[in-house]
C-alpha positions in Angstrom: 112.4 145.2 158.3 114.4 148.2 159.4 117.2 147.0 156.9 114.9 145.9 154.4 113.4 149.8 154.2 117.0 151.2 154.2 118.0 149.1 151.3 114.8 149.8 149.4 115.4 153.5 149.8 118.7 153.3 148.7 117.8 151.1 145.5 115.0 153.7 144.8 117.7 157.0 144.9 120.5 154.6 143.0 122.0 155.8 139.9 123.1 152.4 139.2 120.0 150.3 139.7 116.1 150.6 139.1 114.0 149.0 141.6 111.4 146.8 139.8 110.1 144.9 142.7 110.3 144.8 146.2 109.1 141.9 149.0 107.2 140.1 146.0 105.0 137.7 147.6 104.7 134.4 145.8 101.5 132.7 146.3 100.5 129.0 145.6 97.1 127.5 145.3 96.5 127.0 149.2 99.5 129.3 150.5 102.2 131.3 150.2 105.4 130.0 148.8 107.7 132.7 149.8 108.9 136.1 149.1 111.6 137.6 146.9 113.2 140.4 148.4 114.2 142.6 145.7 114.3 142.4 141.7 116.5 145.0 140.2 118.0 146.3 136.7 121.3 147.1 136.2 121.2 150.5 134.5 124.7 150.3 132.8 124.5 146.5 131.6 120.7 146.1 131.6 121.0 142.9 133.5 118.0 141.9 135.6 119.0 140.6 139.3 117.2 138.9 142.2 118.7 139.9 145.6 118.3 138.7 148.7 118.9 140.9 151.9 120.2 139.7 155.3 121.0 141.8 158.6 122.6 139.6 161.0 124.2 139.9 164.3 126.5 136.9 164.8 129.1 135.8 167.6 132.1 133.8 166.6 132.2 130.3 168.8 135.1 128.0 167.5 133.1 125.3 169.2 129.9 125.4 167.4 130.8 123.7 164.5 133.5 122.4 162.0 132.8 124.7 159.0 133.2 128.5 159.8 129.8 129.1 158.8 128.9 127.2 161.8 130.8 128.9 164.2 128.8 132.3 163.3 125.9 132.0 165.7 123.0 134.4 166.8 123.5 135.7 170.4 121.0 133.2 171.7 122.1 130.1 169.6 119.1 130.1 167.9 120.3 130.6 164.2 124.0 130.4 162.4 125.2 132.0 159.1 125.4 128.4 157.9 121.6 127.5 158.5 121.2 131.1 156.8 123.1 130.1 153.6 121.4 126.7 153.6 118.0 128.1 153.4 119.2 130.7 151.0 120.5 127.9 149.0 117.6 125.3 149.2 114.5 127.7 149.5 114.7 131.4 148.6 116.9 131.4 145.5 115.0 128.1 144.1 111.5 130.1 144.6 112.5 132.2 141.7 112.4 129.1 139.5 108.9 128.1 140.8 106.2 128.1 138.3 104.0 130.6 140.3 106.9 133.3 140.2 107.5 133.0 136.6 103.8 133.5 136.2 104.2 136.5 138.6 106.8 138.2 137.0 104.8 137.8 133.6 101.8 139.4 134.8 103.9 142.3 136.1 105.9 142.8 132.9 109.3 142.1 134.6 111.8 140.2 132.5 113.1 136.8 134.4 116.4 137.8 136.5 119.4 136.1 135.0 121.5 136.1 138.2 120.7 135.6 142.0 122.8 137.7 144.9 122.8 137.5 148.5 123.5 141.3 150.2 124.7 140.1 153.8 125.0 142.9 156.0 126.6 141.4 159.2 127.6 142.9 162.7 130.4 140.4 163.9 131.4 140.0 167.8 134.2 138.0 168.8 135.3 136.5 172.2 136.9 139.2 174.2 140.6 137.9 173.8 140.4 137.0 170.1 142.4 138.6 167.9 140.7 139.1 164.0 144.1 138.5 162.5 143.4 135.3 161.0 140.0 136.5 159.2 139.8 137.6 155.6 139.3 141.3 154.9 135.5 141.3 154.1 135.1 139.5 157.8 137.3 141.8 159.5 135.4 144.9 158.1 132.2 143.8 159.8 133.7 143.0 163.5 132.3 145.5 165.5 132.9 144.3 169.3 133.4 141.2 171.5 131.3 139.4 174.0 131.9 138.0 177.0 130.1 136.0 180.1 128.2 137.9 183.2 131.6 136.9 185.6 133.6 138.8 183.3 131.6 141.9 183.3 134.0 144.2 185.7 132.6 147.3 187.1 133.9 150.7 185.6 133.0 153.6 187.7 133.6 156.3 185.1 131.4 154.5 182.5 127.9 154.7 181.5 125.9 151.5 180.2 123.1 151.2 177.9 121.1 148.2 176.9 119.0 149.0 173.7 116.0 147.0 172.5 116.5 144.7 169.3 114.6 147.7 167.4 117.6 149.8 168.3 120.6 147.8 167.2 120.9 149.7 164.0 120.7 153.1 165.7 123.7 155.2 165.8 125.0 155.3 169.5 124.1 159.1 169.4 120.6 158.0 169.3 120.7 155.8 172.5 118.8 158.1 175.2 118.7 155.8 178.2 121.9 155.2 180.1 123.1 153.3 183.3 125.3 152.9 186.0 127.1 149.7 186.4 125.3 149.0 189.4 121.6 149.7 187.8 122.9 147.6 184.1 124.0 144.7 186.3 120.4 144.4 187.4 118.9 144.1 184.3 121.5 142.3 182.5 121.0 139.7 185.1 117.3 139.7 184.6 117.9 139.1 181.0 120.3 136.2 181.4 117.8 134.3 183.8 115.3 134.5 180.7 118.2 133.1 178.5 118.8 136.4 176.6 122.1 137.7 175.7 121.6 141.6 175.9 123.8 144.0 173.6 125.4 146.2 175.9 126.8 149.9 175.0 129.5 150.8 177.4 130.5 154.6 177.0 133.3 156.5 178.9 135.1 160.0 177.6 137.6 158.1 175.6 135.8 155.6 173.9 132.7 153.5 173.4 132.7 149.8 173.2 129.8 147.5 171.9 129.7 143.8 173.3 127.5 141.1 174.2 126.9 139.3 177.5 126.2 135.7 177.0 124.2 133.2 179.2 125.6 130.3 177.8 
């Protein structure tokens, strides 16, 4: 929801696009069929476009599947890039062509989009010792940190640690206010791991800031 609000604000002030609809719910006779994230008009080409937005934090696990899309998984292994793309292909994009959607757009006076696009904002994390050399440029740009197991979480006496809540994951580091010593954060992490939650950790020293997950799996 945070990413959607930011993207909507961007579209509203954009010199290139006109926002025609946002979070457009499509209703059937008995239930809601789904939602279209954004309908926009390209002010330069006059093309109407349906855009779906996704903001994801993925970890690269080489053993999670055969395709590259299957290897990018959520921190708690509950989702993957493959599953997201399949849902987009089989459910979210086809929703545009449902009769209920066509009627809704006609009621709002919005021209039927001529194309569909996915805007995927990704924060990617590699195993700590893996180098990003073989990844394509668009993937490299999204790599922001690494992940480790708890046994590899070593003490650093000059560092401060933070465990942002999920609502704080998109905030800049300067907005994080609660910082802990190694002994304090270690106890908090242990409690998270017992509940099979992989926490996102910030480690700050006078010289640098690191961002990494500690995984329970």
